[in-house]
C-alpha positions in Angstrom: 271.2 29.5 188.2 267.5 29.5 189.3 266.8 27.4 192.3 263.1 27.4 192.0 261.3 24.5 190.3 259.9 24.5 186.8 256.3 23.7 185.9 254.5 23.1 182.7 252.4 26.1 181.6 250.6 27.4 178.6 253.8 28.7 177.1 255.9 25.6 177.9 257.9 25.3 181.1 258.2 28.2 183.4 259.2 29.0 187.0 256.7 28.4 189.7 255.5 31.0 192.2 256.4 31.8 195.8 253.6 32.8 198.2 254.4 34.5 201.4 251.8 34.4 204.2 251.5 37.2 206.8 250.6 37.7 210.4 246.9 38.4 209.9 245.8 35.9 207.4 247.6 32.6 206.6 250.7 31.5 208.6 253.2 28.7 208.4 256.1 27.5 210.4 259.8 27.0 209.4 260.5 23.8 207.6 257.0 22.4 208.0 256.1 19.1 206.5 252.6 17.9 206.3 251.1 18.4 209.8 254.5 19.1 211.4 255.9 22.5 212.2 259.6 23.1 212.9 259.9 26.5 214.6 262.9 28.7 214.7 263.7 32.3 215.5 266.7 32.5 213.1 266.7 34.3 209.8 268.8 31.8 207.9 267.7 31.1 204.4 265.9 27.8 203.8 268.2 25.0 202.6 265.7 24.0 200.0 264.6 26.6 197.5 260.8 27.0 197.3 258.7 27.4 194.2 255.8 29.3 195.7 255.9 31.4 198.9 252.5 32.3 200.4 252.7 35.1 203.0 249.9 34.7 205.5 248.7 35.5 209.0 245.7 33.7 210.5 244.2 30.8 208.6 241.5 31.8 206.1 239.3 29.8 203.8 240.4 32.0 200.9 244.0 30.7 201.3 243.3 27.2 202.8 240.5 26.2 200.4 241.2 28.6 197.5 244.8 29.6 196.8 246.6 26.6 198.1 244.5 24.1 196.1 244.8 26.3 193.1 248.6 26.2 193.5 248.5 22.4 193.7 246.4 22.3 190.5 249.0 24.4 188.8 251.7 21.9 189.9 253.4 24.4 192.2 255.6 23.6 195.2 254.4 25.8 198.1 256.1 27.2 201.2 253.8 29.1 203.5 255.4 31.9 205.5 253.5 32.8 208.7 253.8 34.1 212.2 251.1 31.6 213.2 252.3 28.2 212.2 250.0 26.3 214.6 247.0 27.7 212.7 248.3 26.1 209.5 249.4 22.7 210.9 247.0 20.7 208.7 248.1 22.3 205.4 250.0 20.1 202.9 253.4 21.6 202.2 256.2 23.3 204.1 255.2 25.9 206.8 257.9 28.3 207.8 257.7 30.6 210.8 258.4 34.2 209.9 257.7 37.7 211.1 255.6 38.4 208.0 254.9 41.9 209.0 258.6 42.8 208.2 259.6 42.5 204.5 263.3 41.9 205.6 262.2 38.7 207.4 260.3 37.6 204.3 263.3 38.2 202.1 265.5 36.2 204.5 263.2 33.2 204.3 262.9 33.1 200.5 265.3 31.1 198.5 267.5 32.7 195.8 265.7 33.9 192.7 262.1 32.8 193.5 259.5 33.0 190.8 256.8 34.7 192.8 255.7 36.0 196.2 252.0 36.4 197.1 249.8 37.3 200.0 246.0 37.6 200.3 246.2 39.3 203.7 245.0 42.9 204.2 247.8 43.5 206.6 250.6 41.9 204.6 250.3 43.4 201.1 253.0 46.0 201.6 255.6 43.7 203.1 254.9 41.1 200.5 255.1 43.7 197.7 258.5 45.0 199.1 259.8 41.4 199.2 258.6 40.8 195.6 260.3 44.0 194.5 263.5 43.0 196.1 263.7 39.9 194.0 262.4 41.7 190.8 259.2 39.8 190.8 255.8 40.8 189.5 253.8 42.4 192.4 251.9 45.3 193.7 253.4 48.7 194.3 254.2 48.8 198.0 253.2 52.5 198.1 249.8 51.7 196.7 249.4 48.8 199.2 250.3 51.2 202.0 247.8 53.9 200.8 245.0 51.3 200.5 245.5 49.9 204.0 245.9 53.2 205.8 242.5 54.9 205.7 244.0 58.3 206.6 246.5 58.0 203.7 243.7 56.9 201.4 241.7 60.1 202.1 244.8 62.3 201.8 245.8 60.8 198.5 242.3 61.1 197.0 241.6 64.6 198.3 241.9 66.2 194.9 239.5 63.7 193.3 237.0 63.2 196.1 237.5 65.4 199.2 236.2 63.6 202.3 236.5 65.0 205.9 238.9 62.8 207.8 240.8 63.5 211.1 242.6 61.8 213.9 239.8 60.7 216.2 241.5 62.4 219.1 241.9 65.7 217.3 238.5 66.4 215.7 237.8 70.1 215.2 234.6 71.6 216.7 233.2 72.3 213.3 233.5 68.7 212.0 230.6 67.7 209.7 228.7 65.3 212.0 227.6 62.5 211.8 231.0 60.9 211.6 232.2 57.4 211.3 234.7 56.3 214.0 237.0 53.5 212.8 240.5 52.1 213.3 242.9 53.6 210.8 243.9 50.1 209.6 240.8 48.1 210.7 239.0 45.2 209.1 235.6 43.4 209.4 233.7 46.4 210.6 235.5 46.0 214.0 235.1 49.0 216.3 233.3 51.0 213.6 230.5 53.3 214.8 228.4 56.1 213.5 228.6 59.0 216.0 226.2 61.9 215.8 228.0 64.5 218.0 231.2 65.3 219.9 229.8 63.7 223.1 229.0 60.4 221.4 232.4 60.5 219.7 234.2 60.9 223.0 232.2 58.0 224.5 232.8 55.6 221.6 236.4 56.7 221.3 237.1 55.8 224.9 235.3 52.5 224.6 237.4 51.5 221.6 240.7 52.7 223.0 240.1 50.6 226.1 240.1 47.4 224.2 242.6 48.0 221.3 245.8 49.8 220.5 246.4 51.7 217.3 245.3 54.9 215.7 241.6 55.8 215.2 240.1 58.1 212.5 236.9 60.0 212.3 235.5 60.3 208.8 232.6 62.1 207.2 229.6 59.8 206.9 229.0 59.1 203.2 225.3 58.3 202.4 224.2 56.2 199.5 223.8 52.6 198.2 226.7 50.4 199.2 228.4 48.4 196.4 231.6 46.4 195.9 233.9 46.4 192.9 236.0 43.3 192.2 238.9 43.9 189.9 242.0 42.0 188.7 245.0 43.5 187.0 248.2 42.1 185.4 250.2 45.3 185.4 249.2 46.1 181.9 245.5 46.3 182.3 242.9 46.0 185.0 239.5 44.4 184.4 236.3 44.7 186.4 235.1 41.2 187.3 231.8 42.3 188.7 230.1 43.9 191.7 227.9 43.0 194.7 225.3 45.2 196.4 225.9 45.1 200.1 223.3 45.2 202.9 224.6 46.3 206.3 223.0 46.4 209.7 221.3 49.6 210.9 223.4 52.4 212.5 225.4 52.8 214.6 226.9 49.5 213.5 228.1 48.4 210.0 227.8 44.6 210.0 227.7 43.2 206.4 224.6 41.0 206.4 224.4 40.0 202.7 226.0 40.6 199.3 223.9 40.2 196.2 225.4 40.0 192.7 224.6 43.0 190.6 225.9 44.8 187.5 228.5 47.5 188.3 226.6 50.8 188.6 227.0 53.4 185.9 229.2 55.5 188.2 231.9 52.7 188.3 234.4 54.7 186.1 234.6 57.3 188.9 235.8 54.5 191.2 238.3 53.2 188.6 239.7 56.7 188.4 240.2 56.9 192.2 241.8 53.4 192.2 244.2 54.6 189.5 245.1 57.7 191.5 245.9 55.4 194.5 248.1 53.3 192.2 245.9 50.2 192.5 246.1 48.0 189.4 247.9 44.7 190.0 246.4 41.5 191.3 243.1 41.3 193.0 241.3 44.2 194.7 238.1 44.4 196.6 236.8 48.0 196.8 233.7 49.1 198.9 232.0 52.3 197.7 228.7 54.2 197.9 226.7 55.8 195.1 224.6 58.8 195.9 223.0 61.3 193.5 225.3 60.2 190.6 228.5 60.4 192.7 230.6 57.3 193.6 232.8 57.6 196.7 235.2 55.0 198.1 234.6 53.7 201.6 237.7 51.5 201.7 240.1 49.6 199.5 241.0 46.1 200.4 243.9 45.3 198.1 243.2 41.6 197.9 240.5 39.2 196.8 237.0 39.6 198.4 236.5 37.3 201.4 233.6 35.8 203.4 233.1 33.1 200.7 232.1 35.7 198.1 235.4 34.8 196.4 234.2 31.3 195.8 230.8 32.6 194.7 232.5 35.0 192.2 234.5 32.1 190.7 231.4 30.0 190.4 229.5 32.9 188.8 232.2 33.7 186.2 233.0 30.1 185.5 236.7 31.0 185.7 239.5 29.4 187.7 239.8 32.6 189.6 242.3 31.6 192.2 244.6 30.2 189.5 244.3 33.4 187.4 245.2 35.6 190.4 248.3 33.5 191.1 249.1 33.6 187.4 249.5 37.4 187.3 252.0 37.1 190.2 253.9 34.7 187.9 254.0 37.3 185.2 251.2 35.9 183.1 248.9 38.3 181.3 245.1 38.2 181.8 243.7 35.7 179.4 240.5 35.9 177.3 238.5 33.9 179.9 238.9 36.8 182.5 235.8 39.0 181.8 235.5 42.7 181.9 232.2 44.1 183.3 232.5 47.9 183.1 229.2 49.5 182.4 227.0 46.4 182.6 226.5 42.7 183.3 229.4 40.3 183.0 228.6 38.4 179.8 229.9 35.1 181.2 228.2 35.4 184.6 225.9 32.4 185.2 222.7 33.8 186.6 222.1 35.4 190.0 223.9 34.8 193.3 223.8 35.8 197.0 226.1 35.3 199.9 224.2 35.7 203.2 225.7 35.6 206.6 224.1 33.8 209.6 224.8 36.2 212.4 224.7 35.7 216.1 222.0 37.7 217.9 223.2 37.0 221.4 226.3 36.0 223.4 226.8 32.5 224.8 227.8 29.1 223.5 226.8 27.7 220.1 224.8 24.6 221.1 223.4 23.6 217.7 224.2 24.5 214.1 224.5 22.7 210.7 227.8 21.5 209.4 229.3 22.2 206.0 227.2 21.2 203.1 226.7 21.7 199.4 223.6 20.6 197.5 221.1 21.5 194.7 217.7 22.9 195.5 216.0 22.6 192.1 218.0 24.9 189.8 219.8 26.6 192.6 223.2 25.4 194.0 223.5 26.1 197.7 226.7 25.9 199.8 227.0 26.5 203.5 230.3 26.8 205.4 230.3 27.3 209.2 232.6 29.9 210.7 231.9 28.7 214.3 231.7 25.1 215.5 229.2 23.7 217.9 230.6 24.3 221.4 232.4 27.5 220.5 231.8 30.5 222.7 230.2 33.5 221.0 230.8 37.1 222.0 228.4 39.6 220.5 230.6 42.2 218.9 228.3 43.9 216.3 230.9 43.2 213.7 231.5 40.7 210.9 233.2 38.6 213.7 229.6 37.6 214.7 229.2 35.4 211.7 228.2 31.8 212.6 228.4 30.8 208.9 227.8 31.9 205.4 225.4 30.4 202.9 226.0 30.9 199.2 223.3 30.4 196.5 223.7 30.6 192.8 220.9 30.1 190.3 219.3 31.2 187.0 217.1 34.0 188.5 216.8 36.1 191.5 213.4 34.8 192.7 214.6 31.2 192.6 217.8 32.1 194.5 215.8 34.0 197.2 213.3 31.1 197.6 216.0 28.5 198.0 217.8 30.7 200.6 214.6 31.0 202.6 214.0 27.3 202.5 217.6 26.7 203.7 217.2 29.1 206.7 213.9 27.6 207.8 215.2 24.0 207.6 218.2 24.6 210.0 218.6 25.9 213.5 221.5 27.9 215.1 221.1 27.8 218.9 223.1 30.0 221.2 222.6 29.4 225.0 
């Protein structure tokens, strides 16, 4: 007999979903009630079966303000599994401490016959997928999740379609095609990513990175071209392209993402879809970064989860679709509905105008002494939203990565000129002071 709860859905009653939260994104503690975490190191099954298990690591806005409210709107009971319960202490629902990096621990925490297991963490896709497979639930292929997360495996698996030089950063041959991009094999947020122009620079940067972090490093061929994203959603039967952003990054040798601007998917998009298919990507949300150069589209990296840095909320606003609910829906076994658009080869018909997500980036180290708080307002026909990522009084260490974001401003309006003008007015009306 199923122990998970039942909810009303489009087809009558159905089982709810279980989301598991992993070590790097959203985390919860064992038996957590609202604001209370009950921690335990045991692997006993919970006494109360959960409807929805979210696997998370650190707290993120995507989970806290996106997926969890969506689950509530769907009427789901939620249990958050995490290795960082203190970070999720203010979340409504049960928080269960769990080593979310290990699928066996997730399985041990999930009640009998759950309806769904979900994670939006880069690092937790494979363990969440394995746990879902154990229970026979809809989910991602753990092998595809592993290929997407491991940049060396990505290159190896795509070699027949798009050969790109890639090597262990400590075993780069003398004839390597410099310039190369040095990066952690499983890194995120442009952390410790550098363009290196020769073997001497590679050695210096490699030592610099190895001194402050563990884990393998890779050195990849630098891929020139215009940087784009591809946002997709699949239900296991079909995968639809939701849209695309053009990405502006900082000058070399760093790769900080400064702004993302809504744009039609480029004509070369089918090349990327073929590469994603080769990787086995096709279920749930996926955020792919790629470049286009001289008619050729080449993957930079695959993030097998929803786009972050508030571009997810912008995407939902643009499409006019309850995006977070639709993503949870496919993990419940629901097919993609007619309201989920497909944008291959041109604009998304239902997209409402133009949009930009622009980061406010620290330009020095110190302490944040002044900054605006969260806000959302209309500037003429443009809707603006600002969410801080650092609070006044927080220390700021200049890293030349996406971790230098002080906040993100989102703007959506009927036309590009209006959106750009509203962004400029917002930036000039507010101060961010680091001293």
